[in-house]
PALUM-844064 format. One line per field, with one value per atom (N, C-alpha, C, O, CB): residue in one letter; z, y, x; residue number from 1. Coordinates in nm, 2 decimals. Glycine has a CB too. Layout:
BEGIN
res	(a	...)
zz	(Z	...)
yy	(Y	...)
xx	(X	...)
n	(NUM	...)
***
This chain:
BEGIN
res	(m	m	m	m	m	t	t	t	t	t	a	a	a	a	a	v	v	v	v	v	i	i	i	i	i	f	f	f	f	f	g	g	g	g	g	s	s	s	s	s	s	s	s	s	s	m	m	m	m	m	g	g	g	g	g	n	n	n	n	n	a	a	a	a	a	e	e	e	e	e	e	e	e	e	e	a	a	a	a	a	a	a	a	a	a	n	n	n	n	n	k	k	k	k	k	i	i	i	i	i	a	a	a	a	a	a	a	a	a	a	n	n	n	n	n	l	l	l	l	l	g	g	g	g	g	i	i	i	i	i	d	d	d	d	d	t	t	t	t	t	v	v	v	v	v	l	l	l	l	l	n	n	n	n	n	i	i	i	i	i	s	s	s	s	s	e	e	e	e	e	t	t	t	t	t	s	s	s	s	s	a	a	a	a	a	d	d	d	d	d	e	e	e	e	e	i	i	i	i	i	n	n	n	n	n	e	e	e	e	e	f	f	f	f	f	d	d	d	d	d	k	k	k	k	k	l	l	l	l	l	i	i	i	i	i	i	i	i	i	i	g	g	g	g	g	s	s	s	s	s	s	s	s	s	s	t	t	t	t	t	w	w	w	w	w	g	g	g	g	g	s	s	s	s	s	g	g	g	g	g	d	d	d	d	d	l	l	l	l	l	q	q	q	q	q	d	d	d	d	d	d	d	d	d	d	m	m	m	m	m	d	d	d	d	d	a	a	a	a	a	f	f	f	f	f	d	d	d	d	d	f	f	f	f	f	s	s	s	s	s	e	e	e	e	e	l	l	l	l	l	n	n	n	n	n	l	l	l	l	l	s	s	s	s	s	g	g	g	g	g	k	k	k	k	k	t	t	t	t	t	v	v	v	v	v	a	a	a	a	a	l	l	l	l	l	f	f	f	f	f	g	g	g	g	g	v	v	v	v	v	g	g	g	g	g	d	d	d	d	d	s	s	s	s	s	s	s	s	s	s	s	s	s	s	s	y	y	y	y	y	d	d	d	d	d	d	d	d	d	d	t	t	t	t	t	y	y	y	y	y	c	c	c	c	c	d	d	d	d	d	a	a	a	a	a	l	l	l	l	l	g	g	g	g	g	i	i	i	i	i	l	l	l	l	l	f	f	f	f	f	e	e	e	e	e	k	k	k	k	k	c	c	c	c	c	t	t	t	t	t	e	e	e	e	e	l	l	l	l	l	g	g	g	g	g	a	a	a	a	a	n	n	n	n	n	i	i	i	i	i	v	v	v	v	v	g	g	g	g	g	a	a	a	a	a	t	t	t	t	t	e	e	e	e	e	a	a	a	a	a	p	p	p	p	p	k	k	k	k	k	y	y	y	y	y	d	d	d	d	d	f	f	f	f	f	t	t	t	t	t	e	e	e	e	e	s	s	s	s	s	r	r	r	r	r	a	a	a	a	a	a	a	a	a	a	r	r	r	r	r	d	d	d	d	d	g	g	g	g	g	g	g	g	g	g	f	f	f	f	f	v	v	v	v	v	g	g	g	g	g	l	l	l	l	l	a	a	a	a	a	l	l	l	l	l	d	d	d	d	d	f	f	f	f	f	d	d	d	d	d	n	n	n	n	n	h	h	h	h	h	g	g	g	g	g	d	d	d	d	d	e	e	e	e	e	v	v	v	v	v	d	d	d	d	d	s	s	s	s	s	r	r	r	r	r	i	i	i	i	i	s	s	s	s	s	n	n	n	n	n	w	w	w	w	w	c	c	c	c	c	d	d	d	d	d	q	q	q	q	q	i	i	i	i	i	r	r	r	r	r	a	a	a	a	a	n	n	n	n	n	f	f	f	f	f	s	s	s	s	s)
zz	(0.45	0.55	0.67	0.70	0.60	0.73	0.87	0.97	0.95	0.87	1.11	1.22	1.30	1.29	1.27	1.41	1.53	1.65	1.65	1.58	1.72	1.84	1.95	1.94	1.83	2.06	2.19	2.32	2.33	2.21	2.42	2.55	2.64	2.64	2.59	2.71	2.80	2.92	2.91	2.73	3.04	3.18	3.21	3.26	3.30	3.18	3.25	3.12	3.13	3.34	3.00	2.88	2.81	2.69	2.94	2.85	2.76	2.63	2.53	2.82	2.64	2.53	2.43	2.31	2.58	2.46	2.37	2.32	2.21	2.45	2.41	2.34	2.21	2.09	2.46	2.26	2.14	2.04	1.92	2.18	2.05	1.93	1.85	1.73	2.00	1.91	1.83	1.76	1.66	1.91	1.82	1.74	1.65	1.55	1.81	1.65	1.56	1.44	1.33	1.63	1.46	1.35	1.27	1.14	1.41	1.35	1.29	1.20	1.09	1.38	1.26	1.17	1.04	0.93	1.25	1.03	0.92	0.84	0.73	0.97	0.89	0.82	0.84	0.75	0.66	0.95	0.96	1.03	1.12	1.06	0.99	1.04	1.16	1.25	0.93	1.16	1.27	1.37	1.33	1.22	1.51	1.60	1.71	1.75	1.63	1.78	1.84	1.98	1.98	1.73	2.10	2.22	2.22	2.18	2.35	2.25	2.26	2.35	2.32	2.31	2.46	2.57	2.49	2.54	2.70	2.36	2.30	2.15	2.06	2.32	2.13	2.00	2.00	2.10	1.97	1.91	1.89	1.80	1.72	1.83	1.79	1.72	1.57	1.48	1.77	1.57	1.43	1.33	1.21	1.44	1.44	1.39	1.35	1.24	1.48	1.43	1.42	1.27	1.17	1.56	1.28	1.16	1.01	0.91	1.17	1.01	0.88	0.85	0.74	0.88	0.91	0.85	0.82	0.87	0.98	0.73	0.65	0.72	0.72	0.45	0.77	0.83	0.97	0.99	0.72	1.08	1.20	1.27	1.24	1.31	1.36	1.46	1.57	1.60	1.44	1.68	1.80	1.91	1.89	1.80	2.02	2.14	2.27	2.29	2.13	2.36	2.50	2.59	2.56	2.53	2.70	2.83	2.89	2.86	2.95	2.95	3.05	3.19	3.23	3.07	3.26	3.39	3.48	3.44	3.38	3.59	3.73	3.70	3.65	3.73	3.73	3.70	3.55	3.53	3.80	3.45	3.32	3.23	3.12	3.34	3.27	3.20	3.10	3.09	3.27	3.02	2.92	3.03	3.15	2.84	2.96	3.01	3.04	2.96	2.88	3.14	3.18	3.06	3.02	3.29	3.00	2.88	2.76	2.68	2.84	2.74	2.63	2.67	2.59	2.62	2.83	2.87	2.87	2.88	2.98	2.86	2.90	2.73	2.71	3.00	2.64	2.50	2.46	2.48	2.40	2.38	2.33	2.22	2.12	2.32	2.20	2.07	1.99	1.87	2.10	2.06	1.97	1.86	1.76	2.04	1.87	1.79	1.67	1.58	1.88	1.65	1.54	1.44	1.46	1.59	1.32	1.19	1.14	1.08	1.07	1.20	1.17	1.07	1.06	1.31	0.99	0.91	0.78	0.71	0.87	0.76	0.65	0.66	0.57	0.54	0.75	0.77	0.82	0.88	0.87	0.78	0.83	0.97	1.00	0.71	1.03	1.18	1.25	1.25	1.27	1.30	1.37	1.51	1.54	1.31	1.60	1.75	1.81	1.77	1.84	1.93	2.02	2.15	2.17	2.00	2.24	2.39	2.47	2.42	2.43	2.57	2.68	2.81	2.87	2.69	2.86	2.98	3.07	3.04	2.95	3.19	3.28	3.29	3.38	3.44	3.22	3.22	3.37	3.39	3.07	3.46	3.58	3.67	3.70	3.62	3.71	3.82	3.80	3.89	3.82	3.65	3.62	3.52	3.41	3.56	3.55	3.48	3.43	3.34	3.58	3.52	3.47	3.38	3.32	3.60	3.38	3.27	3.20	3.17	3.31	3.17	3.07	2.94	2.88	3.03	2.90	2.79	2.74	2.63	2.67	2.88	2.85	2.78	2.72	2.99	2.80	2.70	2.55	2.48	2.72	2.49	2.35	2.33	2.23	2.30	2.40	2.39	2.39	2.32	2.49	2.46	2.48	2.35	2.30	2.62	2.29	2.20	2.07	1.99	2.19	2.08	1.96	1.96	1.86	1.99	2.09	2.07	2.04	1.97	2.19	2.07	2.05	1.89	1.83	2.15	1.83	1.68	1.61	1.50	1.64	1.66	1.57	1.58	1.47	1.60	1.68	1.68	1.60	1.59	1.82	1.56	1.49	1.35	1.27	1.55	1.32	1.16	1.11	0.99	1.09	1.21	1.15	1.09	1.12	1.27	1.00	0.95	1.01	0.98	0.82	1.13	1.20	1.14	1.09	1.32	1.14	1.09	1.20	1.29	0.95	1.19	1.27	1.40	1.49	1.34	1.38	1.48	1.49	1.39	1.45	1.61	1.63	1.71	1.76	1.69	1.72	1.81	1.96	1.99	1.78	2.04	2.18	2.22	2.21	2.25	2.28	2.34	2.43	2.49	2.41	2.45	2.53	2.67	2.74	2.48	2.72	2.87	2.95	2.91	2.87	3.08	3.19	3.23	3.33	3.33	3.15	3.19	3.21	3.18	3.10	3.26	3.26	3.20	3.18	3.37	3.17	3.09	3.04	3.09	3.15	2.92	2.85	2.77	2.71	2.77	2.77	2.68	2.53	2.43	2.72	2.53	2.38	2.33	2.21	2.35	2.39	2.34	2.27	2.33	2.43	2.16	2.07	1.99	1.97	1.96	1.97	1.87	1.87	1.77	1.72	1.99	2.00	2.00	2.03	1.87	1.93	1.94	2.00	2.08	1.80	1.98	2.03	1.89	1.78	2.12	1.93	1.81	1.75	1.66	1.89	1.83	1.76	1.86	1.91	1.78	1.87	1.94	2.07	2.11	1.90	2.14	2.29	2.34	2.32	2.37	2.42	2.46	2.63	2.70	2.40	2.69	2.83	2.84	2.82	2.89	2.87	2.89	3.01	3.01	2.89	3.12	3.25	3.27	3.34	3.32	3.21	3.23	3.11	3.12	3.28	2.99	2.88	2.77	2.65	2.81	2.86	2.79	2.65	2.55	2.90	2.69	2.59	2.45	2.34	2.65	2.46	2.33	2.25	2.13	2.37	2.33	2.28	2.10	1.99	2.41	2.11	1.97	1.87	1.77	1.95	1.89	1.79	1.76	1.65	1.84	1.87	1.86	1.77	1.68	2.01	1.80	1.72	1.57	1.47	1.80	1.56	1.42	1.34	1.22	1.42	1.38	1.33	1.30	1.20	1.42	1.38	1.38	1.27	1.22	1.54	1.24	1.16	1.02	0.92	1.20	1.01	0.88	0.85	0.74	0.88	0.93	0.91	0.85	0.77	1.04	0.92	0.87	0.76	0.71	0.98	0.74	0.64	0.51	0.47	0.60	0.46	0.33	0.37	0.29	0.27	0.47	0.50	0.53	0.54	0.60	0.54	0.59	0.49	0.52	0.74	0.35	0.26	0.18	0.10	0.13)
yy	(-0.93	-0.82	-0.85	-0.97	-0.82	-0.76	-0.80	-0.73	-0.63	-0.74	-0.79	-0.73	-0.75	-0.85	-0.77	-0.64	-0.65	-0.70	-0.66	-0.50	-0.78	-0.84	-0.82	-0.84	-0.98	-0.78	-0.77	-0.80	-0.78	-0.63	-0.85	-0.88	-0.77	-0.76	-1.07	-0.71	-0.61	-0.58	-0.55	-0.48	-0.58	-0.55	-0.39	-0.31	-0.66	-0.36	-0.23	-0.13	-0.02	-0.26	-0.20	-0.07	-0.09	-0.04	0.10	-0.16	-0.18	-0.25	-0.23	-0.23	-0.35	-0.46	-0.37	-0.38	-0.63	-0.31	-0.22	-0.10	-0.05	-0.18	-0.04	0.08	0.01	0.06	0.16	-0.12	-0.16	-0.20	-0.18	-0.27	-0.25	-0.31	-0.18	-0.18	-0.39	-0.07	0.05	0.12	0.19	0.14	0.10	0.13	0.04	0.09	0.15	-0.06	-0.15	-0.13	-0.12	-0.27	-0.12	-0.10	0.02	0.01	-0.07	0.14	0.28	0.26	0.30	0.37	0.19	0.17	0.08	0.12	0.09	-0.01	-0.11	-0.04	-0.09	-0.26	0.07	0.12	0.01	-0.02	0.15	-0.04	-0.15	-0.06	0.02	-0.31	-0.08	-0.01	-0.07	-0.01	0.01	-0.20	-0.28	-0.33	-0.41	-0.38	-0.29	-0.32	-0.36	-0.27	-0.25	-0.49	-0.54	-0.59	-0.67	-0.66	-0.54	-0.60	-0.74	-0.74	-0.51	-0.83	-0.97	-0.99	-1.08	-1.07	-0.91	-0.90	-0.88	-0.91	-0.77	-0.82	-0.77	-0.82	-0.75	-0.62	-0.94	-1.01	-1.14	-1.21	-1.01	-1.18	-1.32	-1.41	-1.35	-1.31	-1.52	-1.63	-1.58	-1.55	-1.81	-1.59	-1.57	-1.44	-1.44	-1.56	-1.33	-1.20	-1.23	-1.19	-1.09	-1.29	-1.31	-1.39	-1.35	-1.41	-1.50	-1.58	-1.52	-1.58	-1.68	-1.40	-1.34	-1.28	-1.22	-1.23	-1.28	-1.18	-1.31	-1.43	-1.05	-1.26	-1.39	-1.34	-1.42	-1.38	-1.24	-1.23	-1.16	-1.08	-1.12	-1.20	-1.13	-1.11	-1.17	-1.23	-1.02	-0.97	-0.99	-0.91	-0.83	-1.08	-1.12	-1.08	-1.11	-1.27	-1.02	-1.00	-1.00	-0.97	-0.87	-1.02	-1.02	-0.99	-1.02	-1.14	-0.94	-0.90	-1.04	-1.14	-0.81	-1.05	-1.18	-1.14	-1.02	-1.22	-1.23	-1.18	-1.29	-1.40	-1.16	-1.26	-1.39	-1.41	-1.33	-1.54	-1.56	-1.63	-1.70	-1.82	-1.72	-1.60	-1.67	-1.68	-1.73	-1.81	-1.64	-1.64	-1.56	-1.45	-1.64	-1.60	-1.51	-1.40	-1.41	-1.62	-1.31	-1.19	-1.26	-1.35	-1.06	-1.21	-1.28	-1.29	-1.40	-1.19	-1.19	-1.19	-1.27	-1.32	-1.05	-1.28	-1.36	-1.49	-1.57	-1.35	-1.53	-1.65	-1.72	-1.84	-1.66	-1.65	-1.68	-1.71	-1.79	-1.53	-1.66	-1.72	-1.82	-1.88	-1.65	-1.88	-2.03	-2.02	-2.00	-2.12	-2.05	-2.05	-2.16	-2.14	-2.07	-2.28	-2.38	-2.33	-2.40	-2.48	-2.26	-2.18	-2.11	-2.09	-2.08	-2.08	-2.02	-2.11	-2.22	-1.94	-2.05	-2.12	-2.02	-1.92	-2.13	-2.10	-2.02	-2.10	-2.07	-1.97	-2.21	-2.31	-2.22	-2.18	-2.46	-2.20	-2.15	-2.00	-1.93	-2.21	-1.94	-1.78	-1.76	-1.84	-1.72	-1.62	-1.55	-1.47	-1.39	-1.43	-1.50	-1.46	-1.40	-1.47	-1.61	-1.28	-1.25	-1.22	-1.19	-1.13	-1.25	-1.23	-1.12	-1.08	-1.36	-1.07	-0.97	-1.00	-1.06	-0.81	-0.96	-0.98	-0.88	-0.82	-1.09	-0.86	-0.77	-0.83	-0.91	-0.72	-0.80	-0.86	-0.76	-0.64	-1.01	-0.82	-0.73	-0.82	-0.90	-0.71	-0.81	-0.90	-0.87	-0.93	-0.84	-0.79	-0.76	-0.83	-0.94	-0.61	-0.80	-0.84	-1.00	-1.08	-0.74	-1.04	-1.16	-1.21	-1.23	-1.16	-1.22	-1.26	-1.43	-1.47	-1.22	-1.50	-1.64	-1.67	-1.77	-1.72	-1.58	-1.58	-1.47	-1.41	-1.62	-1.43	-1.31	-1.36	-1.47	-1.25	-1.28	-1.27	-1.42	-1.45	-1.20	-1.50	-1.63	-1.63	-1.73	-1.72	-1.51	-1.52	-1.52	-1.58	-1.37	-1.46	-1.47	-1.62	-1.67	-1.36	-1.70	-1.84	-1.92	-2.02	-1.88	-1.87	-1.95	-1.91	-2.00	-1.92	-1.80	-1.75	-1.84	-1.90	-1.60	-1.84	-1.92	-2.07	-2.13	-1.92	-2.13	-2.27	-2.28	-2.38	-2.35	-2.21	-2.21	-2.19	-2.27	-2.08	-2.10	-2.06	-2.16	-2.19	-1.91	-2.23	-2.34	-2.43	-2.48	-2.39	-2.48	-2.61	-2.59	-2.68	-2.65	-2.46	-2.43	-2.41	-2.37	-2.30	-2.43	-2.42	-2.31	-2.29	-2.46	-2.21	-2.07	-2.08	-2.17	-1.96	-2.00	-1.95	-1.85	-1.74	-1.93	-1.87	-1.77	-1.69	-1.76	-1.81	-1.57	-1.48	-1.39	-1.36	-1.39	-1.32	-1.21	-1.27	-1.20	-1.14	-1.37	-1.41	-1.30	-1.23	-1.53	-1.28	-1.18	-1.24	-1.35	-1.05	-1.14	-1.18	-1.18	-1.09	-1.07	-1.23	-1.21	-1.08	-1.04	-1.30	-0.99	-0.88	-0.90	-1.01	-0.81	-0.78	-0.78	-0.75	-0.67	-0.67	-0.82	-0.80	-0.90	-1.02	-0.81	-0.86	-0.96	-1.04	-1.01	-0.88	-1.13	-1.24	-1.35	-1.36	-1.27	-1.47	-1.61	-1.71	-1.82	-1.65	-1.70	-1.78	-1.71	-1.61	-1.92	-1.79	-1.76	-1.86	-1.93	-1.64	-1.87	-1.99	-1.91	-1.97	-2.04	-1.80	-1.76	-1.77	-1.76	-1.59	-1.78	-1.81	-1.94	-2.05	-1.81	-1.94	-2.05	-2.01	-1.90	-2.08	-2.13	-2.13	-1.97	-1.91	-2.17	-1.95	-1.82	-1.67	-1.56	-1.83	-1.71	-1.58	-1.59	-1.68	-1.52	-1.50	-1.50	-1.52	-1.49	-1.35	-1.59	-1.64	-1.49	-1.48	-1.77	-1.41	-1.27	-1.17	-1.19	-1.26	-1.04	-0.91	-0.92	-0.91	-0.80	-0.92	-0.90	-0.77	-0.72	-0.99	-0.71	-0.59	-0.56	-0.62	-0.52	-0.48	-0.45	-0.28	-0.20	-0.50	-0.26	-0.11	-0.08	0.03	-0.06	-0.15	-0.13	-0.10	-0.01	-0.24	-0.17	-0.15	-0.09	-0.03	-0.27	-0.12	-0.07	0.00	-0.02	-0.19	0.10	0.17	0.27	0.30	0.25	0.32	0.41	0.32	0.38	0.47	0.19	0.11	0.07	0.04	-0.03	0.07	0.01	0.08	0.02	0.04	0.19	0.24	0.20	0.16	0.40	0.19	0.15	-0.01	-0.05	0.20	-0.09	-0.23	-0.24	-0.33	-0.30	-0.17	-0.20	-0.15	-0.22	-0.10	-0.02	0.01	-0.09	-0.12	0.16	-0.15	-0.24	-0.38	-0.45	-0.26	-0.42	-0.55	-0.50	-0.60	-0.60	-0.40	-0.38	-0.38	-0.44	-0.27	-0.31	-0.32	-0.46	-0.49	-0.26	-0.55	-0.68	-0.78	-0.87	-0.71	-0.74	-0.81	-0.75	-0.82	-0.86	-0.62	-0.55	-0.62	-0.62	-0.44	-0.67	-0.74	-0.86	-0.87	-0.82	-0.93	-1.02	-0.96	-1.05	-1.10	-0.85	-0.77	-0.66	-0.56	-0.72	-0.68	-0.54	-0.61	-0.54	-0.47)
xx	(-1.17	-1.21	-1.11	-1.08	-1.38	-1.07	-0.98	-1.05	-1.13	-0.81	-1.01	-1.05	-0.95	-0.88	-1.18	-0.93	-0.85	-0.96	-1.07	-0.77	-0.92	-0.99	-0.91	-0.79	-1.03	-0.96	-0.87	-0.95	-1.07	-0.81	-0.89	-0.95	-0.83	-0.71	-0.95	-0.91	-0.83	-0.91	-1.03	-0.81	-0.82	-0.88	-0.85	-0.93	-0.81	-0.72	-0.67	-0.64	-0.58	-0.53	-0.68	-0.68	-0.56	-0.57	-0.68	-0.44	-0.33	-0.34	-0.27	-0.25	-0.43	-0.45	-0.55	-0.53	-0.53	-0.62	-0.71	-0.63	-0.65	-0.85	-0.55	-0.47	-0.38	-0.36	-0.36	-0.32	-0.23	-0.32	-0.27	-0.14	-0.44	-0.54	-0.56	-0.52	-0.70	-0.61	-0.62	-0.51	-0.53	-0.67	-0.38	-0.26	-0.22	-0.17	-0.17	-0.24	-0.23	-0.32	-0.27	-0.24	-0.45	-0.55	-0.51	-0.50	-0.68	-0.49	-0.44	-0.34	-0.34	-0.39	-0.22	-0.10	-0.15	-0.09	0.01	-0.23	-0.26	-0.37	-0.40	-0.31	-0.44	-0.55	-0.68	-0.76	-0.50	-0.68	-0.81	-0.90	-0.87	-0.78	-1.04	-1.17	-1.23	-1.29	-1.28	-1.22	-1.28	-1.20	-1.11	-1.36	-1.22	-1.16	-1.26	-1.34	-1.08	-1.25	-1.39	-1.32	-1.22	-1.48	-1.39	-1.35	-1.42	-1.53	-1.39	-1.36	-1.41	-1.52	-1.60	-1.31	-1.53	-1.65	-1.78	-1.89	-1.62	-1.79	-1.90	-1.90	-1.94	-1.89	-1.85	-1.83	-1.88	-1.87	-1.68	-1.94	-1.98	-1.90	-1.83	-2.12	-1.88	-1.80	-1.85	-1.77	-1.86	-2.00	-2.05	-2.00	-1.97	-2.21	-1.99	-1.94	-1.80	-1.77	-1.94	-1.72	-1.57	-1.57	-1.51	-1.51	-1.63	-1.63	-1.64	-1.60	-1.74	-1.69	-1.72	-1.60	-1.60	-1.83	-1.48	-1.36	-1.28	-1.28	-1.27	-1.20	-1.09	-0.96	-0.87	-1.07	-0.95	-0.81	-0.83	-0.92	-0.71	-0.74	-0.79	-0.64	-0.54	-0.90	-0.64	-0.55	-0.60	-0.69	-0.52	-0.55	-0.61	-0.49	-0.37	-0.65	-0.54	-0.45	-0.51	-0.63	-0.37	-0.44	-0.49	-0.39	-0.27	-0.54	-0.42	-0.34	-0.30	-0.37	-0.43	-0.22	-0.19	-0.24	-0.22	-0.02	-0.32	-0.38	-0.34	-0.30	-0.53	-0.35	-0.33	-0.21	-0.13	-0.43	-0.18	-0.07	-0.06	-0.07	-0.06	-0.04	-0.02	-0.14	-0.13	0.04	-0.26	-0.39	-0.42	-0.38	-0.48	-0.51	-0.60	-0.66	-0.68	-0.73	-0.67	-0.78	-0.93	-0.97	-0.79	-0.98	-1.12	-1.19	-1.23	-1.21	-1.22	-1.32	-1.28	-1.37	-1.34	-1.15	-1.07	-1.10	-1.15	-0.89	-1.08	-1.08	-1.21	-1.22	-1.02	-1.31	-1.46	-1.50	-1.59	-1.56	-1.44	-1.50	-1.47	-1.36	-1.48	-1.57	-1.55	-1.51	-1.58	-1.65	-1.37	-1.29	-1.33	-1.33	-1.13	-1.38	-1.44	-1.55	-1.55	-1.51	-1.61	-1.71	-1.64	-1.72	-1.78	-1.53	-1.46	-1.40	-1.35	-1.35	-1.42	-1.37	-1.25	-1.26	-1.50	-1.12	-1.01	-0.92	-0.80	-0.93	-0.99	-0.90	-0.88	-0.97	-0.96	-0.72	-0.67	-0.68	-0.61	-0.75	-0.74	-0.73	-0.61	-0.54	-0.83	-0.57	-0.44	-0.47	-0.56	-0.39	-0.39	-0.41	-0.26	-0.16	-0.46	-0.26	-0.14	-0.19	-0.31	-0.06	-0.09	-0.12	-0.04	0.06	-0.10	-0.10	-0.02	-0.06	-0.17	-0.03	0.04	0.02	0.07	0.16	0.06	0.03	0.03	0.08	0.01	-0.09	0.21	0.24	0.34	0.37	0.31	0.36	0.44	0.59	0.60	0.35	0.68	0.81	0.90	1.01	0.91	0.84	0.92	0.85	0.90	0.95	0.74	0.65	0.62	0.61	0.52	0.60	0.54	0.64	0.61	0.39	0.76	0.88	0.89	0.95	1.00	0.81	0.79	0.66	0.66	0.79	0.56	0.46	0.45	0.35	0.34	0.56	0.54	0.46	0.49	0.69	0.37	0.29	0.22	0.19	0.38	0.21	0.19	0.02	-0.03	0.22	-0.04	-0.18	-0.14	-0.22	-0.30	-0.03	-0.01	0.03	-0.02	0.11	0.10	0.12	0.00	0.00	0.19	-0.10	-0.22	-0.30	-0.36	-0.31	-0.31	-0.37	-0.31	-0.38	-0.36	-0.19	-0.12	-0.18	-0.22	0.06	-0.17	-0.20	-0.35	-0.38	-0.16	-0.44	-0.59	-0.59	-0.65	-0.68	-0.54	-0.56	-0.49	-0.53	-0.49	-0.38	-0.32	-0.41	-0.44	-0.17	-0.46	-0.54	-0.67	-0.75	-0.58	-0.69	-0.82	-0.78	-0.87	-0.90	-0.65	-0.62	-0.59	-0.57	-0.73	-0.57	-0.51	-0.37	-0.29	-0.51	-0.34	-0.22	-0.17	-0.21	-0.23	-0.06	-0.02	0.08	0.17	0.01	0.09	0.22	0.23	0.15	0.20	0.36	0.41	0.52	0.55	0.26	0.56	0.66	0.75	0.77	0.73	0.81	0.92	1.01	1.01	0.87	1.11	1.25	1.21	1.13	1.38	1.26	1.24	1.26	1.38	1.31	1.17	1.22	1.34	1.37	1.11	1.41	1.54	1.49	1.55	1.64	1.40	1.33	1.38	1.42	1.17	1.39	1.43	1.30	1.23	1.51	1.26	1.19	1.25	1.37	1.10	1.18	1.25	1.18	1.24	1.28	1.03	0.96	0.84	0.79	0.92	0.80	0.67	0.62	0.69	0.69	0.51	0.43	0.45	0.43	0.23	0.48	0.47	0.63	0.65	0.41	0.72	0.84	0.88	0.88	0.92	0.90	0.92	1.05	1.09	0.79	1.12	1.24	1.32	1.35	1.17	1.35	1.45	1.37	1.41	1.57	1.24	1.17	1.03	1.01	1.15	0.93	0.79	0.71	0.75	0.75	0.59	0.48	0.40	0.33	0.34	0.44	0.36	0.44	0.55	0.14	0.35	0.40	0.37	0.26	0.35	0.50	0.49	0.53	0.64	0.56	0.42	0.44	0.45	0.37	0.33	0.53	0.53	0.51	0.60	0.67	0.37	0.34	0.38	0.43	0.20	0.39	0.45	0.59	0.62	0.43	0.68	0.83	0.90	1.00	0.89	0.84	0.91	0.80	0.79	0.99	0.72	0.62	0.68	0.61	0.55	0.81	0.87	0.88	0.87	1.01	0.89	0.92	0.79	0.80	1.00	0.66	0.55	0.52	0.49	0.41	0.53	0.50	0.59	0.54	0.50	0.73	0.82	0.80	0.82	0.96	0.77	0.76	0.63	0.63	0.77	0.53	0.38	0.41	0.37	0.24	0.49	0.50	0.60	0.57	0.56	0.72	0.81	0.73	0.76	0.93	0.65	0.56	0.45	0.40	0.48	0.39	0.30	0.36	0.31	0.23	0.48	0.57	0.58	0.55	0.72	0.62	0.64	0.52	0.54	0.69	0.39	0.30	0.19	0.09	0.25	0.23	0.15	0.11	-0.01	0.22	0.20	0.18	0.06	-0.03	0.35	0.04	-0.06	-0.19	-0.28	-0.03	-0.22	-0.33	-0.37	-0.44	-0.29	-0.30	-0.34	-0.47	-0.54	-0.20)
n	(1	1	1	1	1	2	2	2	2	2	3	3	3	3	3	4	4	4	4	4	5	5	5	5	5	6	6	6	6	6	7	7	7	7	7	8	8	8	8	8	9	9	9	9	9	10	10	10	10	10	11	11	11	11	11	12	12	12	12	12	13	13	13	13	13	14	14	14	14	14	15	15	15	15	15	16	16	16	16	16	17	17	17	17	17	18	18	18	18	18	19	19	19	19	19	20	20	20	20	20	21	21	21	21	21	22	22	22	22	22	23	23	23	23	23	24	24	24	24	24	25	25	25	25	25	26	26	26	26	26	27	27	27	27	27	28	28	28	28	28	29	29	29	29	29	30	30	30	30	30	31	31	31	31	31	32	32	32	32	32	33	33	33	33	33	34	34	34	34	34	35	35	35	35	35	36	36	36	36	36	37	37	37	37	37	38	38	38	38	38	39	39	39	39	39	40	40	40	40	40	41	41	41	41	41	42	42	42	42	42	43	43	43	43	43	44	44	44	44	44	45	45	45	45	45	46	46	46	46	46	47	47	47	47	47	48	48	48	48	48	49	49	49	49	49	50	50	50	50	50	51	51	51	51	51	52	52	52	52	52	53	53	53	53	53	54	54	54	54	54	55	55	55	55	55	56	56	56	56	56	57	57	57	57	57	58	58	58	58	58	59	59	59	59	59	60	60	60	60	60	61	61	61	61	61	62	62	62	62	62	63	63	63	63	63	64	64	64	64	64	65	65	65	65	65	66	66	66	66	66	67	67	67	67	67	68	68	68	68	68	69	69	69	69	69	70	70	70	70	70	71	71	71	71	71	72	72	72	72	72	73	73	73	73	73	74	74	74	74	74	75	75	75	75	75	76	76	76	76	76	77	77	77	77	77	78	78	78	78	78	79	79	79	79	79	80	80	80	80	80	81	81	81	81	81	82	82	82	82	82	83	83	83	83	83	84	84	84	84	84	85	85	85	85	85	86	86	86	86	86	87	87	87	87	87	88	88	88	88	88	89	89	89	89	89	90	90	90	90	90	91	91	91	91	91	92	92	92	92	92	93	93	93	93	93	94	94	94	94	94	95	95	95	95	95	96	96	96	96	96	97	97	97	97	97	98	98	98	98	98	99	99	99	99	99	100	100	100	100	100	101	101	101	101	101	102	102	102	102	102	103	103	103	103	103	104	104	104	104	104	105	105	105	105	105	106	106	106	106	106	107	107	107	107	107	108	108	108	108	108	109	109	109	109	109	110	110	110	110	110	111	111	111	111	111	112	112	112	112	112	113	113	113	113	113	114	114	114	114	114	115	115	115	115	115	116	116	116	116	116	117	117	117	117	117	118	118	118	118	118	119	119	119	119	119	120	120	120	120	120	121	121	121	121	121	122	122	122	122	122	123	123	123	123	123	124	124	124	124	124	125	125	125	125	125	126	126	126	126	126	127	127	127	127	127	128	128	128	128	128	129	129	129	129	129	130	130	130	130	130	131	131	131	131	131	132	132	132	132	132	133	133	133	133	133	134	134	134	134	134	135	135	135	135	135	136	136	136	136	136	137	137	137	137	137	138	138	138	138	138	139	139	139	139	139	140	140	140	140	140	141	141	141	141	141	142	142	142	142	142	143	143	143	143	143	144	144	144	144	144	145	145	145	145	145	146	146	146	146	146	147	147	147	147	147	148	148	148	148	148	149	149	149	149	149	150	150	150	150	150	151	151	151	151	151	152	152	152	152	152	153	153	153	153	153	154	154	154	154	154	155	155	155	155	155	156	156	156	156	156	157	157	157	157	157	158	158	158	158	158	159	159	159	159	159	160	160	160	160	160	161	161	161	161	161	162	162	162	162	162)
***
């Protein structure tokens, strides 16, 4: 069983979560603010995403969640993040990087790394080895690319979530 879990303040991460779920045919989409660790632990595959908030932080509800209660050991996990590459070019999609760090520490098998988007950002905790640890989205400055980036990423990870 697979779930898409999101933390969203302005609605962009929620919109991305719903588009990802629809593209992959996943029925369960959970808002982290309304979800317990016990509920998440029931799933063997997860797609987790958050918007970046403030100065490179996880979205508030995602930040308040106690990740230490999750059992991610050996589970397949894909990650997505939402950020603003123009106004916050030095913390673009840092939440994606934070999720990667937390999930990796808990033993998750992370899939879905992508090439770095051709956006004008200077730094990101999600940038590793010339790419990103998951899907990085910018609704504010590159909204016209969101659907195609989601579609391409879903094609890339589909085999892991079938």
